[in-house]
Biopython code that builds the backbone (N, CA, C, O; Angstrom):
import numpy as np
from Bio.PDB.StructureBuilder import StructureBuilder

atoms = [
    (1, "MET", "N", (-11.297, -5.631, 5.453)),
    (1, "MET", "CA", (-11.058, -5.829, 6.782)),
    (1, "MET", "C", (-11.572, -3.763, 7.191)),
    (1, "MET", "O", (-12.634, -3.390, 7.688)),
    (2, "ALA", "N", (-10.380, -2.859, 6.751)),
    (2, "ALA", "CA", (-10.788, -1.678, 7.175)),
    (2, "ALA", "C", (-12.467, -0.958, 7.308)),
    (2, "ALA", "O", (-13.033, -0.572, 8.331)),
    (3, "LEU", "N", (-12.973, -0.957, 5.877)),
    (3, "LEU", "CA", (-14.140, -0.990, 6.033)),
    (3, "LEU", "C", (-15.243, -1.503, 7.088)),
    (3, "LEU", "O", (-16.104, -0.962, 7.782)),
    (4, "LYS", "N", (-14.794, -2.799, 6.867)),
    (4, "LYS", "CA", (-15.642, -3.485, 8.367)),
    (4, "LYS", "C", (-14.998, -2.597, 9.225)),
    (4, "LYS", "O", (-15.706, -1.617, 9.458)),
    (5, "ALA", "N", (-13.826, -2.578, 9.826)),
    (5, "ALA", "CA", (-13.480, -1.922, 11.383)),
    (5, "ALA", "C", (-13.829, -0.764, 11.345)),
    (5, "ALA", "O", (-13.124, 0.007, 11.996)),
    (6, "VAL", "N", (-14.768, -0.299, 10.752)),
    (6, "VAL", "CA", (-14.589, 1.855, 10.487)),
    (6, "VAL", "C", (-16.290, 1.441, 10.528)),
    (6, "VAL", "O", (-16.856, 2.357, 11.125)),
    (7, "SER", "N", (-16.866, 0.831, 10.283)),
    (7, "SER", "CA", (-18.930, 0.558, 10.248)),
    (7, "SER", "C", (-18.875, -0.360, 11.696)),
    (7, "SER", "O", (-20.020, -0.327, 12.146)),
    (8, "ALA", "N", (-18.272, -0.913, 12.318)),
    (8, "ALA", "CA", (-18.847, -2.069, 13.411)),
    (8, "ALA", "C", (-19.162, -0.843, 14.607)),
    (8, "ALA", "O", (-18.385, 0.013, 15.030)),
    (9, "PRO", "N", (-20.083, -1.007, 14.843)),
    (9, "PRO", "CA", (-20.719, 0.015, 16.420)),
    (9, "PRO", "C", (-19.340, 0.124, 17.321)),
    (9, "PRO", "O", (-19.133, 0.990, 18.171)),
    (10, "ARG", "N", (-18.492, -0.881, 16.972)),
    (10, "ARG", "CA", (-17.218, -0.600, 18.763)),
    (10, "ARG", "C", (-16.361, -0.740, 18.730)),
    (10, "ARG", "O", (-16.297, -1.961, 18.585)),
    (11, "THR", "N", (-15.244, -0.316, 18.757)),
    (11, "THR", "CA", (-13.683, -0.676, 18.771)),
    (11, "THR", "C", (-12.937, -0.132, 19.688)),
    (11, "THR", "O", (-13.067, 0.951, 20.260)),
    (12, "ARG", "N", (-11.836, -1.267, 19.836)),
    (12, "ARG", "CA", (-11.733, -0.654, 21.249)),
    (12, "ARG", "C", (-10.229, 0.506, 20.540)),
    (12, "ARG", "O", (-9.709, 1.343, 21.277)),
    (13, "LEU", "N", (-9.769, 0.305, 19.065)),
    (13, "LEU", "CA", (-8.811, 1.621, 18.974)),
    (13, "LEU", "C", (-9.056, 2.852, 18.862)),
    (13, "LEU", "O", (-10.228, 2.683, 18.526)),
    (14, "ALA", "N", (-8.943, 3.936, 18.860)),
    (14, "ALA", "CA", (-9.322, 5.397, 19.051)),
    (14, "ALA", "C", (-8.822, 5.497, 17.718)),
    (14, "ALA", "O", (-8.701, 6.719, 17.801)),
    (15, "LEU", "N", (-8.409, 5.241, 16.499)),
    (15, "LEU", "CA", (-8.410, 5.953, 15.420)),
    (15, "LEU", "C", (-9.173, 5.262, 14.811)),
    (15, "LEU", "O", (-9.976, 5.939, 14.169)),
    (16, "ILE", "N", (-9.348, 3.791, 14.674)),
    (16, "ILE", "CA", (-11.123, 3.325, 13.788)),
    (16, "ILE", "C", (-12.595, 3.931, 14.300)),
    (16, "ILE", "O", (-13.613, 3.968, 13.607)),
    (17, "GLN", "N", (-12.466, 4.390, 15.656)),
    (17, "GLN", "CA", (-13.196, 4.904, 16.287)),
    (17, "GLN", "C", (-13.302, 6.658, 15.760)),
    (17, "GLN", "O", (-14.353, 7.299, 15.715)),
    (18, "GLU", "N", (-11.851, 7.207, 15.380)),
    (18, "GLU", "CA", (-12.203, 8.756, 14.704)),
    (18, "GLU", "C", (-12.920, 8.822, 13.694)),
    (18, "GLU", "O", (-13.633, 9.766, 13.354)),
    (19, "CYS", "N", (-12.671, 7.229, 12.861)),
    (19, "CYS", "CA", (-12.711, 7.619, 11.391)),
    (19, "CYS", "C", (-13.778, 6.963, 11.301)),
    (19, "CYS", "O", (-13.745, 6.409, 10.202)),
    (20, "GLY", "N", (-15.218, 6.567, 12.121)),
    (20, "GLY", "CA", (-15.918, 6.333, 12.270)),
    (20, "GLY", "C", (-16.821, 6.999, 12.779)),
    (20, "GLY", "O", (-17.911, 6.440, 12.903)),
    (21, "ASP", "N", (-16.710, 8.038, 13.119)),
    (21, "ASP", "CA", (-17.298, 9.538, 13.443)),
    (21, "ASP", "C", (-17.097, 10.584, 13.373)),
    (21, "ASP", "O", (-17.705, 11.466, 13.980)),
    (22, "VAL", "N", (-15.876, 10.776, 12.345)),
    (22, "VAL", "CA", (-16.036, 11.707, 11.668)),
    (22, "VAL", "C", (-16.739, 10.995, 9.892)),
    (22, "VAL", "O", (-16.544, 11.717, 8.914)),
    (23, "SER", "N", (-17.351, 9.885, 9.718)),
    (23, "SER", "CA", (-17.684, 9.484, 8.516)),
    (23, "SER", "C", (-19.150, 10.085, 8.946)),
    (23, "SER", "O", (-19.632, 11.086, 8.417)),
    (24, "GLU", "N", (-19.639, 9.504, 9.742)),
    (24, "GLU", "CA", (-20.931, 9.583, 10.355)),
    (24, "GLU", "C", (-21.648, 11.271, 10.287)),
    (24, "GLU", "O", (-22.777, 11.700, 10.048)),
    (25, "GLU", "N", (-20.164, 11.976, 10.677)),
    (25, "GLU", "CA", (-20.881, 13.601, 10.777)),
    (25, "GLU", "C", (-21.143, 13.464, 9.627)),
    (25, "GLU", "O", (-22.245, 12.951, 9.431)),
    (26, "PHE", "N", (-20.198, 13.882, 8.199)),
    (26, "PHE", "CA", (-20.243, 13.800, 7.151)),
    (26, "PHE", "C", (-21.560, 13.126, 6.166)),
    (26, "PHE", "O", (-21.993, 13.566, 5.101)),
    (27, "ALA", "N", (-21.842, 12.355, 6.658)),
    (27, "ALA", "CA", (-23.265, 11.436, 6.523)),
    (27, "ALA", "C", (-24.301, 12.521, 6.759)),
    (27, "ALA", "O", (-25.210, 12.709, 5.950)),
    (28, "ARG", "N", (-24.105, 13.521, 8.318)),
    (28, "ARG", "CA", (-25.476, 14.165, 8.287)),
    (28, "ARG", "C", (-25.919, 15.001, 7.284)),
    (28, "ARG", "O", (-27.145, 15.101, 7.243)),
    (29, "ASN", "N", (-25.307, 15.631, 6.467)),
    (29, "ASN", "CA", (-25.310, 16.760, 5.417)),
    (29, "ASN", "C", (-25.251, 15.875, 4.335)),
    (29, "ASN", "O", (-26.221, 15.846, 3.577)),
    (30, "LYS", "N", (-24.152, 15.045, 4.094)),
    (30, "LYS", "CA", (-24.089, 14.840, 2.373)),
    (30, "LYS", "C", (-25.291, 12.424, 2.581)),
    (30, "LYS", "O", (-26.106, 11.785, 3.248)),
    (31, "GLU", "N", (-24.543, 12.369, 1.632)),
    (31, "GLU", "CA", (-24.715, 11.093, 1.333)),
    (31, "GLU", "C", (-22.990, 10.513, 1.491)),
    (31, "GLU", "O", (-22.137, 11.179, 0.905)),
    (32, "VAL", "N", (-22.628, 9.493, 2.150)),
    (32, "VAL", "CA", (-21.094, 9.424, 2.175)),
    (32, "VAL", "C", (-21.284, 7.681, 1.585)),
    (32, "VAL", "O", (-22.179, 6.899, 1.909)),
    (33, "THR", "N", (-20.383, 7.488, 0.849)),
    (33, "THR", "CA", (-20.535, 5.439, 0.433)),
    (33, "THR", "C", (-19.439, 5.525, 0.716)),
    (33, "THR", "O", (-18.920, 6.640, 0.687)),
    (34, "LEU", "N", (-18.443, 4.023, 1.212)),
    (34, "LEU", "CA", (-17.417, 3.537, 1.505)),
    (34, "LEU", "C", (-17.113, 2.630, 1.181)),
    (34, "LEU", "O", (-17.355, 1.620, 1.841)),
    (35, "VAL", "N", (-16.233, 2.583, -0.355)),
    (35, "VAL", "CA", (-15.910, 2.029, -0.958)),
    (35, "VAL", "C", (-14.502, 1.228, -1.174)),
    (35, "VAL", "O", (-13.430, 1.761, -1.461)),
    (36, "TRP", "N", (-14.810, -0.617, -0.911)),
    (36, "TRP", "CA", (-12.828, -1.165, -0.994)),
    (36, "TRP", "C", (-12.795, -0.617, -1.759)),
    (36, "TRP", "O", (-13.781, 0.096, -1.946)),
    (37, "VAL", "N", (-11.266, -0.523, -3.088)),
    (37, "VAL", "CA", (-10.856, 0.095, -4.031)),
    (37, "VAL", "C", (-8.931, -0.942, -4.023)),
    (37, "VAL", "O", (-8.007, -0.808, -3.221)),
    (38, "PRO", "N", (-9.025, -1.786, -5.153)),
    (38, "PRO", "CA", (-8.292, -2.889, -5.121)),
    (38, "PRO", "C", (-7.198, -1.856, -5.305)),
    (38, "PRO", "O", (-7.667, -0.919, -5.952)),
    (39, "GLY", "N", (-5.628, -1.608, -4.920)),
    (39, "GLY", "CA", (-4.599, -1.527, -4.840)),
    (39, "GLY", "C", (-4.106, -1.159, -6.135)),
    (39, "GLY", "O", (-3.511, -0.089, -6.266)),
    (40, "ASN", "N", (-4.334, -2.126, -7.348)),
    (40, "ASN", "CA", (-3.932, -1.781, -8.526)),
    (40, "ASN", "C", (-4.345, -1.845, -9.563)),
    (40, "ASN", "O", (-3.914, -2.380, -10.584)),
    (41, "SER", "N", (-6.063, -0.756, -9.144)),
    (41, "SER", "CA", (-6.866, -0.604, -10.307)),
    (41, "SER", "C", (-7.028, 0.061, -10.771)),
    (41, "SER", "O", (-8.174, 0.311, -11.143)),
    (42, "GLY", "N", (-5.502, 1.168, -11.216)),
    (42, "GLY", "CA", (-6.011, 1.962, -11.859)),
    (42, "GLY", "C", (-7.102, 3.537, -11.795)),
    (42, "GLY", "O", (-7.645, 4.225, -12.659)),
    (43, "LEU", "N", (-7.046, 3.573, -10.695)),
    (43, "LEU", "CA", (-8.169, 4.513, -10.485)),
    (43, "LEU", "C", (-7.616, 5.675, -10.359)),
    (43, "LEU", "O", (-6.908, 5.737, -9.355)),
    (44, "PRO", "N", (-7.671, 6.945, -11.191)),
    (44, "PRO", "CA", (-6.824, 7.912, -10.571)),
    (44, "PRO", "C", (-6.800, 7.811, -8.743)),
    (44, "PRO", "O", (-7.411, 7.246, -7.836)),
    (45, "GLY", "N", (-5.755, 8.688, -8.929)),
    (45, "GLY", "CA", (-5.561, 8.799, -7.099)),
    (45, "GLY", "C", (-5.610, 8.279, -6.735)),
    (45, "GLY", "O", (-5.983, 8.571, -5.599)),
    (46, "ILE", "N", (-5.338, 6.572, -6.991)),
    (46, "ILE", "CA", (-4.278, 5.763, -5.444)),
    (46, "ILE", "C", (-2.900, 6.121, -5.339)),
    (46, "ILE", "O", (-2.257, 6.100, -4.289)),
    (47, "GLU", "N", (-2.288, 6.589, -6.933)),
    (47, "GLU", "CA", (-0.761, 6.406, -6.412)),
    (47, "GLU", "C", (-0.648, 7.681, -6.061)),
    (47, "GLU", "O", (0.531, 8.017, -6.172)),
    (48, "MET", "N", (-1.522, 8.800, -5.580)),
    (48, "MET", "CA", (-1.446, 9.711, -4.372)),
    (48, "MET", "C", (-1.924, 9.630, -3.205)),
    (48, "MET", "O", (-1.755, 10.477, -2.328)),
    (49, "ALA", "N", (-2.690, 8.398, -3.075)),
    (49, "ALA", "CA", (-2.680, 7.991, -1.801)),
    (49, "ALA", "C", (-1.920, 6.949, -1.197)),
    (49, "ALA", "O", (-1.926, 6.714, 0.011)),
    (50, "ASP", "N", (-1.312, 6.373, -1.992)),
    (50, "ASP", "CA", (-0.073, 5.407, -1.546)),
    (50, "ASP", "C", (0.959, 6.643, -1.099)),
    (50, "ASP", "O", (1.571, 6.754, -0.036)),
    (51, "LYS", "N", (0.954, 7.517, -2.231)),
    (51, "LYS", "CA", (2.276, 8.370, -1.644)),
    (51, "LYS", "C", (2.180, 8.708, -0.583)),
    (51, "LYS", "O", (3.232, 8.769, 0.052)),
    (52, "LEU", "N", (0.894, 9.087, 0.117)),
    (52, "LEU", "CA", (0.683, 10.271, 1.186)),
    (52, "LEU", "C", (0.353, 8.681, 2.622)),
    (52, "LEU", "O", (0.303, 8.783, 3.848)),
    (53, "ALA", "N", (0.258, 7.907, 2.080)),
    (53, "ALA", "CA", (-0.109, 6.749, 3.206)),
    (53, "ALA", "C", (1.893, 6.787, 4.049)),
    (53, "ALA", "O", (2.305, 7.122, 5.160)),
    (54, "ARG", "N", (2.567, 6.275, 2.830)),
    (54, "ARG", "CA", (4.122, 6.109, 2.662)),
    (54, "ARG", "C", (4.910, 6.883, 3.920)),
    (54, "ARG", "O", (5.575, 6.616, 4.920)),
    (55, "LEU", "N", (4.352, 8.074, 3.148)),
    (55, "LEU", "CA", (4.769, 9.471, 3.831)),
    (55, "LEU", "C", (4.349, 9.105, 5.341)),
    (55, "LEU", "O", (5.317, 8.769, 6.023)),
    (56, "GLY", "N", (2.899, 9.097, 6.121)),
    (56, "GLY", "CA", (2.956, 9.042, 7.072)),
    (56, "GLY", "C", (2.841, 8.400, 7.756)),
    (56, "GLY", "O", (2.419, 8.456, 8.911)),
    (57, "SER", "N", (3.445, 7.163, 6.748)),
    (57, "SER", "CA", (3.830, 6.201, 7.785)),
    (57, "SER", "C", (5.520, 5.842, 7.829)),
    (57, "SER", "O", (6.118, 4.798, 7.569)),
    (58, "GLU", "N", (5.904, 6.912, 8.187)),
    (58, "GLU", "CA", (7.660, 7.485, 8.152)),
    (58, "GLU", "C", (7.567, 7.810, 9.244)),
    (58, "GLU", "O", (8.359, 7.468, 10.123)),
    (59, "GLY", "N", (6.604, 8.519, 9.405)),
    (59, "GLY", "CA", (7.136, 9.325, 10.774)),
    (59, "GLY", "C", (7.787, 8.360, 11.808)),
    (59, "GLY", "O", (8.168, 7.196, 11.685)),
    (60, "ARG", "N", (7.793, 9.389, 13.083)),
    (60, "ARG", "CA", (8.233, 8.238, 14.193)),
    (60, "ARG", "C", (6.745, 8.586, 15.283)),
    (60, "ARG", "O", (5.994, 9.562, 15.265)),
    (61, "CYS", "N", (6.735, 7.793, 15.856)),
    (61, "CYS", "CA", (5.195, 8.166, 16.432)),
    (61, "CYS", "C", (5.861, 8.468, 18.184)),
    (61, "CYS", "O", (6.356, 7.539, 18.823)),
    (62, "LEU", "N", (5.774, 9.650, 18.655)),
    (62, "LEU", "CA", (5.717, 9.717, 20.000)),
    (62, "LEU", "C", (4.458, 8.928, 21.165)),
    (62, "LEU", "O", (4.841, 8.459, 22.237)),
    (63, "GLY", "N", (3.466, 8.902, 20.886)),
    (63, "GLY", "CA", (2.723, 8.485, 21.585)),
    (63, "GLY", "C", (2.036, 7.236, 21.464)),
    (63, "GLY", "O", (2.281, 6.263, 20.751)),
    (64, "LEU", "N", (0.978, 7.482, 22.433)),
    (64, "LEU", "CA", (0.565, 5.759, 22.122)),
    (64, "LEU", "C", (-0.346, 5.484, 21.501)),
    (64, "LEU", "O", (-0.605, 4.296, 21.312)),
    (65, "GLU", "N", (-1.108, 6.455, 20.994)),
    (65, "GLU", "CA", (-2.108, 6.634, 19.366)),
    (65, "GLU", "C", (-1.362, 6.544, 18.181)),
    (65, "GLU", "O", (-0.211, 6.926, 17.970)),
    (66, "PRO", "N", (-2.302, 5.894, 17.303)),
    (66, "PRO", "CA", (-1.492, 5.840, 16.171)),
    (66, "PRO", "C", (-1.824, 6.957, 15.470)),
    (66, "PRO", "O", (-3.027, 7.216, 15.444)),
    (67, "TYR", "N", (-0.810, 7.961, 14.680)),
    (67, "TYR", "CA", (-1.288, 9.282, 14.153)),
    (67, "TYR", "C", (-0.299, 9.084, 12.735)),
    (67, "TYR", "O", (0.491, 8.294, 12.218)),
    (68, "LEU", "N", (-1.121, 10.731, 12.471)),
    (68, "LEU", "CA", (-0.201, 10.517, 10.246)),
    (68, "LEU", "C", (0.920, 11.607, 11.026)),
    (68, "LEU", "O", (0.788, 12.455, 11.909)),
    (69, "GLY", "N", (1.804, 11.229, 10.405)),
    (69, "GLY", "CA", (2.974, 11.824, 10.415)),
    (69, "GLY", "C", (3.217, 12.892, 9.595)),
    (69, "GLY", "O", (4.362, 13.322, 9.737)),
    (70, "ILE", "N", (2.334, 13.670, 8.522)),
    (70, "ILE", "CA", (2.334, 14.554, 7.939)),
    (70, "ILE", "C", (1.458, 15.581, 8.715)),
    (70, "ILE", "O", (0.728, 15.439, 9.696)),
    (71, "THR", "N", (1.734, 16.529, 8.043)),
    (71, "THR", "CA", (0.229, 18.167, 8.419)),
    (71, "THR", "C", (-0.365, 17.876, 8.028)),
    (71, "THR", "O", (-0.270, 17.065, 7.107)),
    (72, "LYS", "N", (-1.626, 18.464, 8.576)),
    (72, "LYS", "CA", (-2.652, 18.156, 7.396)),
    (72, "LYS", "C", (-3.245, 19.138, 5.796)),
    (72, "LYS", "O", (-3.813, 18.999, 4.713)),
    (73, "GLN", "N", (-2.507, 20.258, 6.811)),
    (73, "GLN", "CA", (-1.593, 21.269, 5.597)),
    (73, "GLN", "C", (-0.785, 20.567, 4.332)),
    (73, "GLN", "O", (-1.087, 20.823, 3.166)),
    (74, "TYR", "N", (0.257, 19.671, 4.689)),
    (74, "TYR", "CA", (0.910, 19.082, 3.241)),
    (74, "TYR", "C", (-0.139, 18.409, 2.436)),
    (74, "TYR", "O", (-0.341, 18.496, 1.224)),
    (75, "VAL", "N", (-0.833, 17.654, 3.426)),
    (75, "VAL", "CA", (-1.945, 16.314, 2.411)),
    (75, "VAL", "C", (-2.841, 17.500, 1.534)),
    (75, "VAL", "O", (-3.162, 17.173, 0.392)),
    (76, "THR", "N", (-3.282, 18.949, 2.053)),
    (76, "THR", "CA", (-3.965, 19.728, 1.515)),
    (76, "THR", "C", (-3.366, 20.314, -0.177)),
    (76, "THR", "O", (-3.912, 20.500, -1.264)),
    (77, "ALA", "N", (-2.337, 20.416, 0.222)),
    (77, "ALA", "CA", (-0.957, 20.613, -0.911)),
    (77, "ALA", "C", (-0.434, 19.979, -1.932)),
    (77, "ALA", "O", (0.200, 20.395, -2.902)),
    (78, "ALA", "N", (-0.796, 18.837, -1.585)),
    (78, "ALA", "CA", (-0.546, 17.936, -1.997)),
    (78, "ALA", "C", (-1.623, 17.113, -3.152)),
    (78, "ALA", "O", (-1.670, 16.616, -4.277)),
    (79, "LEU", "N", (-2.318, 17.369, -2.066)),
    (79, "LEU", "CA", (-3.927, 16.516, -3.311)),
    (79, "LEU", "C", (-4.362, 18.026, -3.875)),
    (79, "LEU", "O", (-4.623, 18.050, -5.077)),
    (80, "ASN", "N", (-4.462, 19.178, -3.215)),
    (80, "ASN", "CA", (-4.460, 20.562, -4.542)),
    (80, "ASN", "C", (-4.058, 20.307, -5.792)),
    (80, "ASN", "O", (-4.771, 19.994, -6.746)),
    (81, "ASP", "N", (-2.257, 20.526, -5.746)),
    (81, "ASP", "CA", (-1.453, 19.969, -6.964)),
    (81, "ASP", "C", (-1.750, 18.915, -7.733)),
    (81, "ASP", "O", (-1.678, 18.888, -8.961)),
    (82, "TRP", "N", (-2.251, 17.612, -6.669)),
    (82, "TRP", "CA", (-2.114, 16.448, -7.821)),
    (82, "TRP", "C", (-4.163, 16.292, -8.662)),
    (82, "TRP", "O", (-4.623, 15.466, -9.450)),
    (83, "VAL", "N", (-4.736, 17.356, -8.057)),
    (83, "VAL", "CA", (-6.303, 17.705, -8.750)),
    (83, "VAL", "C", (-5.565, 18.782, -10.033)),
    (83, "VAL", "O", (-5.942, 18.518, -11.175)),
    (84, "TYR", "N", (-4.853, 19.605, -9.930)),
    (84, "TYR", "CA", (-4.582, 20.253, -10.592)),
    (84, "TYR", "C", (-4.253, 19.833, -11.401)),
    (84, "TYR", "O", (-5.203, 19.631, -12.158)),
    (85, "SER", "N", (-2.682, 19.279, -12.095)),
    (85, "SER", "CA", (-2.272, 18.276, -12.774)),
    (85, "SER", "C", (-3.083, 17.471, -13.396)),
    (85, "SER", "O", (-2.976, 17.770, -14.585)),
    (86, "THR", "N", (-4.009, 16.422, -13.253)),
    (86, "THR", "CA", (-4.622, 15.799, -13.431)),
    (86, "THR", "C", (-5.723, 16.370, -14.035)),
    (86, "THR", "O", (-6.430, 15.569, -14.646)),
    (87, "LEU", "N", (-6.171, 17.850, -14.040)),
    (87, "LEU", "CA", (-7.458, 18.472, -15.166)),
    (87, "LEU", "C", (-6.541, 18.500, -15.777)),
    (87, "LEU", "O", (-6.178, 17.759, -16.692)),
    (88, "LYS", "N", (-6.079, 19.356, -15.331)),
    (88, "LYS", "CA", (-4.833, 20.126, -17.004)),
    (88, "LYS", "C", (-4.589, 18.670, -17.550)),
    (88, "LYS", "O", (-5.771, 18.339, -17.642)),
    (89, "GLU", "N", (-4.216, 18.088, -17.775)),
    (89, "GLU", "CA", (-3.959, 17.476, -18.294)),
    (89, "GLU", "C", (-4.975, 16.594, -18.836)),
    (89, "GLU", "O", (-4.618, 15.900, -19.788)),
    (90, "HIS", "N", (-6.863, 16.414, -18.185)),
    (90, "HIS", "CA", (-8.008, 16.008, -19.155)),
    (90, "HIS", "C", (-8.141, 16.974, -20.030)),
    (90, "HIS", "O", (-8.537, 16.664, -21.153)),
    (91, "TRP", "N", (-7.845, 18.363, -19.724)),
    (91, "TRP", "CA", (-8.165, 19.549, -20.136)),
    (91, "TRP", "C", (-7.597, 19.278, -21.868)),
    (91, "TRP", "O", (-8.124, 19.103, -22.967)),
    (92, "ARG", "N", (-6.090, 19.382, -21.244)),
    (92, "ARG", "CA", (-5.406, 19.419, -22.712)),
    (92, "ARG", "C", (-5.915, 17.815, -23.728)),
    (92, "ARG", "O", (-6.041, 17.636, -24.940)),
    (93, "LEU", "N", (-6.041, 17.165, -22.881)),
    (93, "LEU", "CA", (-6.602, 15.400, -24.040)),
    (93, "LEU", "C", (-7.569, 16.005, -24.481)),
    (93, "LEU", "O", (-7.878, 15.892, -25.668)),
    (94, "SER", "N", (-8.278, 16.801, -23.603)),
    (94, "SER", "CA", (-10.246, 16.962, -24.139)),
    (94, "SER", "C", (-10.652, 17.758, -26.366)),
    (94, "SER", "O", (-10.544, 18.792, -27.025)),
    (95, "ARG", "N", (-10.967, 16.757, -26.464)),
    (95, "ARG", "CA", (-11.303, 17.634, -27.713)),
    (95, "ARG", "C", (-12.119, 18.676, -28.222)),
    (95, "ARG", "O", (-13.349, 18.620, -28.221)),
    (96, "GLY", "N", (-11.404, 19.694, -28.688)),
    (96, "GLY", "CA", (-12.411, 20.891, -28.760)),
    (96, "GLY", "C", (-12.095, 22.418, -27.525)),
    (96, "GLY", "O", (-12.286, 23.634, -27.511)),
    (97, "CYS", "N", (-11.444, 21.214, -26.528)),
    (97, "CYS", "CA", (-10.829, 22.608, -25.605)),
    (97, "CYS", "C", (-9.438, 22.936, -26.069)),
    (97, "CYS", "O", (-8.685, 22.357, -26.853)),
    (98, "SER", "N", (-9.267, 24.477, -25.069)),
    (98, "SER", "CA", (-8.255, 25.039, -25.847)),
    (98, "SER", "C", (-7.975, 25.959, -24.395)),
    (98, "SER", "O", (-7.072, 26.795, -24.359)),
]
sb = StructureBuilder()
sb.init_structure("model")
sb.init_model(0)
sb.init_chain("A")
sb.init_seg("    ")
for serial, (resi, resn, name, xyz) in enumerate(atoms, 1):
    if name == "N":
        sb.init_residue(resn, " ", resi, " ")
    sb.init_atom(name, np.array(xyz, "f"), 0.0, 1.0, " ", f" {name:<3s}", serial, name[0])
structure = sb.get_structure()
């Protein structure tokens, strides 16, 4: 449902419009593919995405528009921590790496 909303030519929700605009901006320089991923697919990052979504939904909305209740810096730091620990574990489990 969200993929259809983002790719639709028109929407009344500013957040959906902003997501579509951002994906179009990215697509000017890089190939962008939006893919639906089942919540329990076991793909790396799903747990982190769920955690960040929960944190965002816990915030109190003060305006008319939907918003993300956590800062960009927090998201960046959380993702960096997750990437570092995931790569570190992958390196540890890989043969021939030290």
